[in-house]
N, C-alpha and C positions, 0 to 999 in steps of 0.2 A: 604222348609226347616224350621223347627219349633225348636226354641232354648228358653229354660226357664233358666234364671238367677236367683240365689239365693244368699242372704247374711243371713246366718243362724247361730244361737248360736254365735252371735257377735251382738254389739250395733247397734241399727237401723236396725234391721233384715227387709228383703224386699224380693219382687219378681218381675221380669220383663220378659216380653214375646215378643219375635221377631218372626214374621211369614214372610217368604220370604224377609228378610232383614229390614222390617219396625217394629218399636216398636209399639205393639197393646195395651199394658197395662204395668203399673208399679206402684207400691204402697208399703207403709211401713206397717208393721204388727201393728205398734203402733195405726194406724187409727182405727183398729179393736179391739185391746185389751183394748185401752183407757189407756194405760200406757206409758209414755214418754221413748223414746230410748229402748223399749222393745227388748230383745235379744235372744228369743228362736227359734224354729222353725216356718217359716212363713206360717203355713197351710192355714189361711184364705187369705193370699195375693196370695198364688198359686192358690187357688180355683177361687178366683176373675179373676185372669189372664186367667185361662183355660176358665172360663165362658165367658169373653169377646170375645174370639177367637171361642167358641162354640166347644171345643176339650176336650179330655180327656189326662190324662199323657202318657198314652199308645202311643198317636199319636205324642207326642214331640220326635223328632229326637235327640236332645242333652240337657243335664241338666248340666249347667255350674255353678260350686260352687266356690265362691270368697275366697277360701283358699287353700293353698298348704302346709301341713305340712313337706313335703320334701324339701322345699326351704330353701337354705343357710344352709344345714345340717352340714357342716364342720365349718361355722362360729358359729353355736349353741354350737358344741362340744367344740370350743376354748372358748367360753364364759363359758361353764360348768367348763372347767379346771381352770379357774380363781377363781371360787367359789365352789370347789369340794364338800364341805360338806353342807354348808347352802342352795345352790341353786339346788341340785340334783332333789328333789321332784318337785320344782317349773319348772325347764327346762323340766323334763320328763313330766309333765302334759301339759305345754304350747307349747312346741317346738317340741318334739322328737316323739310323738305318733300320731296316727290318730283317737283317740278316738271320738272326736267330729265330724269329717268327717264321721266315721261308724255310729255315732248316726243319722246323716242326712240321710244316706243311709237307715237304718232302718225304720226311720219316714217315708221316701218316700214309702217303702213297705207298711207300715201300712196305708198311706194316699191313695195310690192307688190299693193295692191288687196285684201289679205285683211281679213277682219272682225277687229275688235279682239278679240272673244272666241276666235278661233282663235290669233291671236298671244299673247294672254295665257297660254294653255295651254303655249306654247312657251318663254317667257321665264323665265330664272333670272338673279337678281341676285347678283353676287358681290363681296364686299368688296374694296376697292382692293389692299391689301397681301397678301390671301389670293391674289388674281390674281398679283401679282408672285411670291409664293413658289412658286405652281404653275407659272408660266412657267420658273422654274429648275430645280426638283426634278424634275417629271414629264418634262422634256426632257433630264434629265441622264442619264449611265449608271449612276448610283449606285442600288443598291437600298435603301440606307439612308444618310442624310446629315442633317447640320445644316443649317438653312436661316435666311438673313437678308435681310429686305427693308427698304430704308432709302432715303428720299428726303426732299422738301419736306413734303408731307403728302398724305393721301388718305383720305376717310371718316374723318377726324379722327385717324388714326393717322399717325405719322412714321416709326416703327420697329417692326418685328414680328421676334421670333425664335422659331424652332421647330425641329422636325426631321421628317423624312418617313422612312416605312418602307413599301416596296412602293407600293400605290395609296392611301395615306393621309397626310395632312399633320397634324401636331399643334402647335398654338400654345402656346408657353411663356409668353410675356409680350410686352407691346407698350407703346409710349410715345405719349403724346397730343400732339397740337397744343397749343401752338406749341413745344414743345421739340423742335427739329428740327436735324439737322445740315446738311440742305439750306438751311434759312434762315439758318443761321450762315455757310455758305460763299457764298450769294448775296449777303447782306448786304456781306460784304467784296469779292466781285466788283465790286459797285456802287461801294463806297468807292474801290476802285482805279480807276474810270473806265470800267468795262464794264457799261452799264446795261441791255443788252437780255436779254430771256428767252433763256437757253441760252448765255450768254456764259461760264459757269463753266470751260469748257475752256481759256480764254485765261489765267486765273490758274494752272492746272495747267502750261501751256506756259511762263508767266513764271517760275515758282517755281525752276527750275534755275539761273536768273541771279542768284539771291540767296542769302542765307544766313539760316537761321531763328532770327534774334536776338530775336524778340518773343513766343516760345512761351510764357514765364513770364506775360506780360501777358494773353495769350489764355487762359490756364487761369483767369483771372477772369471769362471771357465763357463758357467752356464748362467744366462740372464733371463730372467722371467719378465715377459714383455707385457705392457698394458692391454694388448689386444687378446689377452688370454693364452698366447703361445709363448715361445721362447726363442732364443738365439744362442748359439755358440761364439765364444771369443775364438776366432779361428787362429789366432796368432799362437795357441797352444798345440796346434794340430798339424799333422803332414799336409802339404799342399793338396787340396782337393781336385787340382788338374791332374794329379798323378794316379788318381783312382784309389780305392780303398779294398774292394773285393774282387778277386780274380778266380779263374778256374783252372785246374790242371787238366792234362791230356786225359787223365782217367775220371774226369769230371767231379773232382771234389773242391769244394770252395776253399780258397786260401786268402787269408786277410793279412795285408801288408801292416807294418807298424803304424799306427794311426797318430801317435804323438810325436812331438819333436824336442829338441833340447830345451826349450823354454818350460815344458811341462816337467821335464826330469829336473830342471834346476829348481822348479817349485815344489815338487813332490817326491824327489828322490830318484836315483837311478832304477832302472828296471830290474826287478828281482829275477835272478836265474832260476831255473826250475830246481836245480840242486841246493839253492841257499834256503836256510830255515826262514819260517814265517814268524816275523818278530811282532811285538805288540804294536808297533808302528803301521805294519801292514794290516793288522786286524782293524786298528783304529780308522785307517785310510778307507778299508772296505766298508766299514760301518757308515763313513762320511758320505762315500759314494752312493750307497744304498739310500741313506736319508735324503741326499741331493736329489736322486732319481724320484724318491716319493714325493717331495716337495713340488717338483716340476709336474708329475702327474696330476696330483691334487689341484694344482693351480690351473692346469687346463681343464679338468672336470668342473672346478667351481664355476669357471667361465661358461662352460657349455651348459650348466645347468641354469645358469642365470639367463642365457640366450634362449634356452628351449622351454624352460619352466615345467619339464617332466622330471619324475623322480626315479626313472628307470634309465639304466645304460647298458649298451652292449659294447665290449672291447675286444679288439683282435689285434694281430701284428706280433712281432717278436717281443716287444716290450710287455705284452698281455701275458707272457710266460713268467713275469716277475710275481709269484704267487705271494710274496710277502706284502708287496704294495697292494695286490688285489684284495687281500684280507682286511684291509684298513679303510678300504674306499667307503663303505657305508657309515663309518666313524668320523673320517676326515673330510668327507664332501656332503652335500645335501642329498646325494643319490641314496635311495632306500632299497633298491634292488639292483644286482648286477648279474648280467649273463656274459660267459665267455666260452667259446666252443672249445672241443677236446683238441683241436688242432688249430689253436690260436696263431701259431707260427706259420712259416711259409708253406708247409704241406697243406694248410687249410685254404690256399689260394685255389686250388682245384675245385673244392667244394663250394667256395664262394663265387667263383666265375660262373659255375653251372647255376647257382642260386640267383645270381644277378641277371643271367638271361631269362631265368624261368620266370622271375617276378617282375624286374624293372623293365625288361624289354618286351616279353611276351605277355606280361600282365597276368599271369596265372594266379589262381587264389593261393594263399598261404596254406601250409600243411601244419599239423600239430608239431610242438617244439621238440627238438632232438635232445634227448637226455641220454642216449646211448651212444657209446663210442664203438660198439662191437660191429664193425663193418668190414673186417678183413677175412682172411681165409679160416676155414674150419676144416675139421677132420672127423670122421666117424669112428666108432669104436672098432668096427670092421677093418678100416683102413689102418688103424694103429695096431690092431692084432697081427694083421699080415705083415706090417713093418717089423714088429718085434720078433716075429717068427723067422723073418728073413735075415735078420742080423744076430740071430741065435741068443736073444735075451728072454729069460723066463720072468714074466710078470704075473701078478694076481689080478683077476677081474673080479670087482666087487660091485654089488648094487649101491646105489646112492647112500642108503643109511649106514651100511657097513663101511663104506668108503669114508664117510664123514667122521664115524668112530675112530677109524685106524689113523687118520690124518691128525685129527685133534689129539689123540694120544701121543703120537710122535712130537707134535708141537709142544705139548705140555712137558714131554721129556727133554726139550732143548733141542730138537732136531731142525734141520733146515730143509724145507720142503719146496721142490719145483712144482707149479700148479699151472698146467696147460688145459684150458677149459673153453670150449666154445670158439667164438670168432675173435681173431686178433683185434686188438683197439687201434684206432686211427688217432694218432697224435704221440706225443713223447712219453706219456705216462702209461705204466701197466696198471690196469684197473680191474684185476681179477680175471683176465683172459690168459695173459702170459706173465705170470708173477712168482716171484720167490717169497715165501712167507716164514715168519717166525713168531714165537711167542713174545708179546710186546712187554711182558713182565720182567724180562731178564735183563740185569744191568750189563751183562757180558755179550748181548746180542750183537752189538756193532762190531765187537772185536771177532766174534765167531764168524760173522758174514764176511768180513774184510779178510780174515785168515783163510776160510774155506772157499771163497768165490770171488768177491768184488775187487779186493785189492786197491782200494781207492782211499782218497785222503781222509784222515781221521776226523777232520772237522765237519765232514759232510753228514747231514742226518738222514735217518729213514724215516718212512712216512706211515701213518695209520690209516687203515680201512676200517670204517665204523659203520654199524647199522644206523640207519638214518634216524631212527626213532630215539637213539641215545645220544645224539650230539649234545644237547642242552646239558646232559649229565655230566660230560667230560670236558666240554669246551665252553669258554665264556660267551661264545656267539654261537647262534643257531640259525645257519643259512644253507640252502642245498649247495652242495660242492660235489656234484657228480663226476667231475673230471680231475679232481686233485688239483684245483686251480687257484686255492686260496689257503693262505696260512692263518690260524686262529690261535689265540692264547689257550692253552690247556689250564682248566681249573686248578687252583693251587693244591687243593686237597687230593687231586687225582695223579698229580705228576709222579708221586713216588710209587704208584701202582703200575704205571706204564713207562718206565725210565727209557726202554729201548727206543721210544718214538717221540720222546720229549727233547726238544733241541736245548741248547745252552741258555736260551732267553725264555724258557719255558713255554715254547710254541710247538705247533705241530702242523705240517702241511696234509690235511686231511682229504679223504674221499669218503663221502657218503654213499653208502650202499643200499639200494632199493631192490626189493625182491622181484618187482615187476621188470626190471632191467637186466638183472643179474642173478637168477634164481638159485643156482648151485653155489656161487660164491657166498650169497646172502646165507644159505642154509649152512654152508661150513662155518662161517664166522657164528652163527646163531648156535651151533652145536658147541663151538668153544665157550660161548657165554654161558651156556647151561652148566658146563663143568668147571668154570673158573670164575664166573660173575662179571668177566671182562668182555664187552661186546665189540672188540676190535682186534685186529691182527696186525702185525708189522708187515707191510707189503713193499717190496722193491721190485725193479724191473727183472725179468728173466733174461739175463745176458751176462756176459763176462767180457767187459771192454770191446764191445760190438753192438750193432743194432739189437733190438729185442727179438728174441727167436720167433720165428714165423711157422715153422713146420714142426711135426713130431721128431723128424731126424735131427733137426737143429737143437730141439731140446734134449734129446739123448745124448748128442755130442757134447753139449754143455754140462750135463749130469756126469758124463764120464771123464771129461777132463778137469773136473773140480772135485771138491770133497762134499758136494751136496749129499745129504742123507737119504732123501727120498724123492722120487719123481713120479707125479701124478700126471698121466695122459688120459683125460677124459675118466673112464672107468677102470683104467689099468694102473696098477701100482708097482713100481721097481723100488726096491730097498738095496742100500748099499750094505754088503756084509763085512 
């Protein structure tokens, strides 16, 4: 059985391919288009997935599309009745027709040359949040667990709770647009002067510099309901009938201002990008993060009470809030948490395929997915030929010699680009496409921002740590394979690793296991034998662009920045 999953004409478009139950490939289209959050038809992602399996689209049994315009049709009509004039075109375009799904079908015809009738027999439409739920539960190690999907919105839902048993997911309840924790967080992200789609992580990074002084005022904006969900006080927000997220002609998501004058009156005028960040802004960011955590924990406590299980799987855009994720086992009764590498909308492709595979076709579950390395890879031969063609001289070293040279460079304070194996699926660099530094350096953040990143000074850098040493450096010891949780760093270790210790003494860690990332593990382990520190500073291999995908993109990034060393598999380039 071959199943192709798609997230198309939606932010973070992607494709994922499963063959006989196993995920063979998964990748985001932005890695090919080089435009962040690209939202068109993922033609290059589809082609990559098919090539990895050595098949054509004709050989695919099912094409799972993570969108179902028929979902919640009566709820949509009720919404329309509340805004009969201003919202008709908006609702018609966004909720009631299948124009975008039809467009996907037509593009698949053009892509493959197959007849529409043949394709129609293959296509299955899977509701947005059911796709998210499937991406988490069916990829998890749990035979039974609670499930939470929570984001901005998709197929008219913003939050969905349920539980999974074996190869079945059961939905308990859901929350309709526009009552959305994603909309709440994005509105305040904009108010704090971060206007672009996907800027929410900046608020999360800013929050530790403030004190949550304004949570009581925010409780007037978000109300925790007795049914275990929540509602927004819509009087603070732009009218939902006007829509929130649209797409440009070049398929980039664009977010309208989500707040109105009442919110500015209550929380201050929108900060311009050029204005300084005051202590008020930092305190407001801390308060927004705190209110978000309270809401998530409120939902999860209720979900635990309903299901009675101690494990939970979480997906959706809010699942990228790694600070909240790191507190779940302390602030709720849940004892284990699984979040996929692509918890955001790129994971819809993976989830839609998994939903068809298990929920609809009732196929048996596969081993849990702990590896995000499902993207393109390149051999030493391909890299060597590329280097020769562009006239760059690089040294070829066997693994042991390479680890020696790279760790020596790191200890000398150099910045190393690390291009290794398959690209990661999801927003985090996990040792496949990473930039590395010595975490012991007090000046590492300044060096990285000066040489490469050029990003806000308040944003932290993350540690990749050998999984056997987590308890030695962090106050909690849980598997974090996808850098999806933030934990407090032990107080006596913080001065040893200042480059990856945030303002509140925390770190967004990745636990590195040798059986999923052998060369990255061995590199870190070599650094440990020389320094006693079993971790490295790890940030994404990019410069204000999507993470690099190919050796040529890595070389281009190396040449236009001040990176000191570039490792392309077993080849090393050094800046003279």
